[in-house]
N, C-alpha and C positions, 0 to 999 in steps of 0.2 A: 115740228113747230106746234107748240101749245098756241092757242091764240092768247093774245097778250091785249088786254084794255089798260090804256093809261088814265084810269080814273082818278079824279082829285080824292075820293074818299075810299077807293076800293081797288085793288087789284086782284084780279080772278085767277087762282091758280089750280090746274088740274086736267087730266089727260083727255076730258071730255067736257066741254062748258060751254054755256051758250052766253054770248057776248051783249050786254045791256047797251054799251057805249063804246064805240071806236075811237081813235083820235080825231080830232075837228079836221085836219086836213087829209085823212083818208080819201083816196079818191077811188070811187067806183064808176066813173063817167069815162066810158071810152072815147069820146070826143076831147077828153082833158090828157089824154094819154101824150105824151111829148114825140113829136118827130125825133126818132134816133138811129144810128147808124151802129151795127153790132161789129165789133171787133171780128176778123176774119182768121178762123183758126188754121186756115191752109194759107196764110201767109205769114213768113217768119218775123222774127224781132229785125231783120235786116232790111223787111219789107219785099221779100222774095216768094214768089209761089212755092209751094212743095207738093211733092207727090206722096207716094206711100213710102217709098224707099227714106226720104227726107222725115216724114212723120215718124217714122221708127227710129232713125238714126238720132235726131234731135230735137225736132219740133216738140215732139210730144213732150219731151223733158222741160224744154222752156216754157210751155203750157203750164205745166204743174207747176215750175218754180213760180210763175205770175200768181196762181192761187195760194202758194205758201207765203209769198210776201204781202199779198194785197187783200186777202180773205180770210182761211182757216189758219195760217201759220203753219210751220215747217213742223213735222213730226221728227221727233228725236231718233237718230240712227244708232242709239245704242239700244244693244240686245240685252234684255234682261235673264238671268237664269230663270227657269220656271221647273215645278214640281207638281204634276198631278196625283191626287189621291182620291181613287174611287170611293166616296162618302157612303153612298147607297145604291143598290141596283134592284130590278125587280123584272124577270122575264115574261111576267104574266100581268103587265099594266094595262090599264084600260080594258079592264074584262078580257084580257088574252091578246089583244090587238097588238099591244107595243110592248117593246122593252124599253124600261125609264132606267137613266142613269143621271146619278147627281155627282158632279164631280167638282172638288175644291183645287183650285188652282194657284198656287204660291209664287209669288214673284220676288226677285232679288233675294235677300238674306232672309225671306220668308216673312217679312214685315208687312207685304200686303196679299190679300186673299181677294179672288173671285169666285163665285159660284156658278158653275156652267150646269143648266138642266138640258136632259138631251133624252128625246123620244126617237125610237127605232121600229119601224112597222116589223111585225113579225110574218107579214104573209108575202116575203120576198124571197128570193133567191140572190145570195152574192151581195157586194156592197151595193149600198143604195145612195141616191142624190139626195140633197137637203137644202133646207132654208136656214139662215141664221139671222137673228135679228136681236136687237136689245129690247127690254121692256120697260115701262116707267115706274111700275110699282110693286116692283119683287116677283120673283119667280112663282111663288104660289098664287097669283092672281091671274096667271095665263090657263089654269084650269084649276076644276074643283077638286081634284085627284088628293085626296087626304095625305099622301106620303110626301107630297113634295114640301121640303123643307122650307120654315117660313122664317124671315128675317126681322119679323115686327117692322113693318112699314106704316102699319094703321088702315091697311087694305085688306077687304076681306077675300078669303080664298075664292079663286075663280071669279073676282070681280070683273077683269077684261077678258075672260074666256072667249066671247063673242068676236075679239078682235085676233084671235091666234086661230080658230078653228081646227085644232088639234087633231081630232077625229078625222076631219076630212082630209087633213094633210098626210096623216098616217095610212088612211084608208086608200088614199091614191099612189101609196109605196114611197114616199118621201120621209127623211128624219128631219128635225125640228129641232134645233138648239138655240137656247136664249140665255142671257145675263141679264140681272137688274142693272141700270144703266147707273144707279147712284151709288152702287159698289166701285164704279170705275172713276167717277167724277160727279159729286152731288151737283145737283141742279137746284139750287134753294134760294137763288136771288139775292144771297148774301155771300156770294161765292168770292174767296180770295186766293184760291189755287194752294191752300194749306191741307186739304183734308180728301184729296183726291190722289191720283196716279201722279200727277205733276211733280211733287217732291221727290220721287225716286230717281229722276233725271236731273236735278237741280245740281250746277256747280256748286263750290263750297262757298258759301255767301250768298247765293241767290235765294231769292224769297217768291218770285214770281216769273212768268215767263217775259222773255224779250219782247219787242213790239212785232218782231216778225216769227216769234214762235208760237207754237200751237194753244188753241183755246181747248174749251170743253168739246166742240164737235171734233177736234181733232183727236182729244182723248177718247171720246165714244168711237170715232173709225178704227182708233189702235186697238181697241178690246174687242171688235170685230174682227180684226185679223188674227187674235189672239185665239178666238175661239176656233177660228178654221185651223190654227196652229194644232189644237188638241184633235179637232176631228181627224186630221192627217195622220194621228197615232190610233185612231180607231178603225179596226180592219173591217168593221161592218159598213162604214161610209166610204162613199167614193168621193175623196176630197177634191176631185178634179172636176166635180158636178155639183159644185155648191152655189146656191144663189143667196146674196147679201140683200136684206129688205128691212125698211123702215118705214114707220110713219111719223108724219109731222116733223118735229126737231130731231128725231131719230132718222126721219128719211133723209136729212140733210146729211147726217153722219153716214148712213149707208151710201150714197152717192160719193162722198168723198172717201170713203174706204173702198168701193168699186174704181174709184178714179186711181187711186193709190197703188192698190193690191192686185196685180193680174191674176192673181190666183182664184179670185172671185169669178166663178164662170159667167155668172149673171147679177145684173142689180135691179134692184125694184125698189121706186119712190112712190110713198103713198102719199099725197097732201103735203108734200114738204115745203113749198112756199116760198117767200123771200129767203135768201141764201142757201136754198136748195134747186128745187127745178124751176123755179118762175124767174123770167128775164127781169135783173135788176132796173134796166133803161126805162121799162114801160110805167115804171112809177104807179103803179096800180095796186091797190089793197096794201099790204105790209110792206112798208120800206125800211131801209138802214136805220134812221134816226128812231124809228118806231121799236126796233128790237134794242138800240145800244142801251138806254137808259136802265131798262130791267134785266137785258140779259147781254149785255155786251161782252161778258165773259165767254159766250160761245165761240167768238171769233178771236183773231189775233187782234190786239190794239192797233196795228197799223191801218186796219178796216174801218177805223173810227173815222178818218180823214174822210171818208167817201159819203157821210152820211149829207142827204141834200145835194150831192155831186155825183150821182150816179153815173153820169155820162163820162167822168173822167177815170173811171175803174179801167184798168188794162185788160181786163177780162168781163165776160158776162157767162150766164149759167150753159149756155149751149156749148161753150168750150169745156165745161167741165163734165158734160156729157159724151163730149168728143173724147176725152180721156179714156172712157170706157170701152170705145171702139178696139176691134171689131166684135166685141162679146154683146152678147144680148142684153137691151136695155127695156125696163119697161117703166112708165110715167103714168100715174093715175092722179085724177082730179076728182071733186064733186061738186056738182050745180050750185050748192047752198054757200061754198065754201070761196066766196067772193075774195077773203082776206088771204087767200093763198093764189089767187090769179090763174084760175084755171087755163085761159087763154095763153098767160105768159108760159106756164108751164107746158103746154101743148107747141108753142112757137119756139121753145128753146130745145124741145127734142127735133122739131122739124129742122131746125138750123144746125142740128149737130150730125144732120144727114149727110152733107159733103165729105166728112172724114170717113164714117160708114161707107160711102161710095168709093173711096180711094182703095178700101179692101175689097170691093166687089160685092158689097152686102147690100142687100134691099133694106131701104129705111123708108122713113116718110115722105110719100110722095104729093099727098095733097096739103094744101096751102091754108084750109080752114078747120076751124075746130069742128071736129065730129058731131054729130047729135049725140043726146045722153045715151048712154047704155048700149052703144054702138063699137064695141072694142075694135081695134086695129092690131093686128099682129103680123108683123114682119121681124127683121130683127130689133127694129125698135119697137116697142109695142106702146098704146095708150089707149086709154079709156076715160070717158067723162061719166060718173056715176051719178045719178039723180039721188039726191040726198046731201048729208052734211059732212062736217070735218071727222072721219072716222074710217075705221078697217071693217068691213062686212064681210059676209060670206060670198056677196057677187065679186067683191075685189079679190078675195082668194081663188074664188073659181076660175077668174081669168090668169091669175098668176099661176095657178097649177095647169090650165090648158097650154100656156106659153113654155112653162118647165116641159111638158110633154114635149111640145114642138120641137124643142132645141136638145132637150138631155134624153130623149128617148127616140130618136131618129133610129129606122129601119135601113 
């Protein structure tokens, strides 16, 4: 979720911005949060309670279908052929600490290409666990490494290195893989679904997704799974221990990827807000109608009917997180990021807990938003970081500790 300001004279675009003015109807008053009742993930579509067996057998699929129909749209089941080409590699990258690989993935009849940047730690023995995420502005922006191939996005090399903490991740023994979001589906506020991955899946004569077919979040989530496909071919990676991570709108995509693709062993949402980790029904900060005018293409068009009618949604975001159960989930917020509704993000994670408990997994037990900078680490992790809408070294330290807890069990 980039922050979005619906100004009369200005629409500010960028992965790290300051909002001069937000929509006039933005609610930041807890006393104005409406009374709401959340749909119960553990009650099936026929109104019957479910246990672990029923969740696995059919309830999980019911919930996923509800999100496909009403929020993100269905991801195509069609499988595209893919060819990987190792474009560049260096076993002495980052001063000898890492092996860098740059892989071109060609899809379909090779008319579509995405470039995967991978760093692997050199100070480890055997296959390593790792993190997968999309970046906003080009692979070359995640680190100042001069060998990273640049695709002329207009951003400086290493511009967002602080958000990726590559040396920290590598130093802890984890791999890191990323792709530029716009190679998959451009996020240009003039989106018409002609210049991204969508056309490869169109039927003859089709020009845009149908009302319950995937939008951009769905496409970005699809690409995260394609990165994992590649990592499954790399003998240096333990693909059974890969976390999918995303910030802001790409945090929304990470949650949807983790919900759909059970191969992801962990899912991490950083400041993903409305349409991501925050509960819709709180109507606090960003809401559906705030997003739809500038970025309605993120969602399926069927989602548009719920603007200013959040209570009529058949789902809410605690159910999205429930789809990740019993795998580890981490949700993070920031104190100054009211637009993303930190309390709503925490409560969604809290209300996903009953499904984790079906699997006898410890989840979030406390009902109140924790104090800033006091992380909670169980099967569901949560922290409220002091500061703004960003990804920081503090955030990464929590994610690495959480990964150590679940990936490096003795």
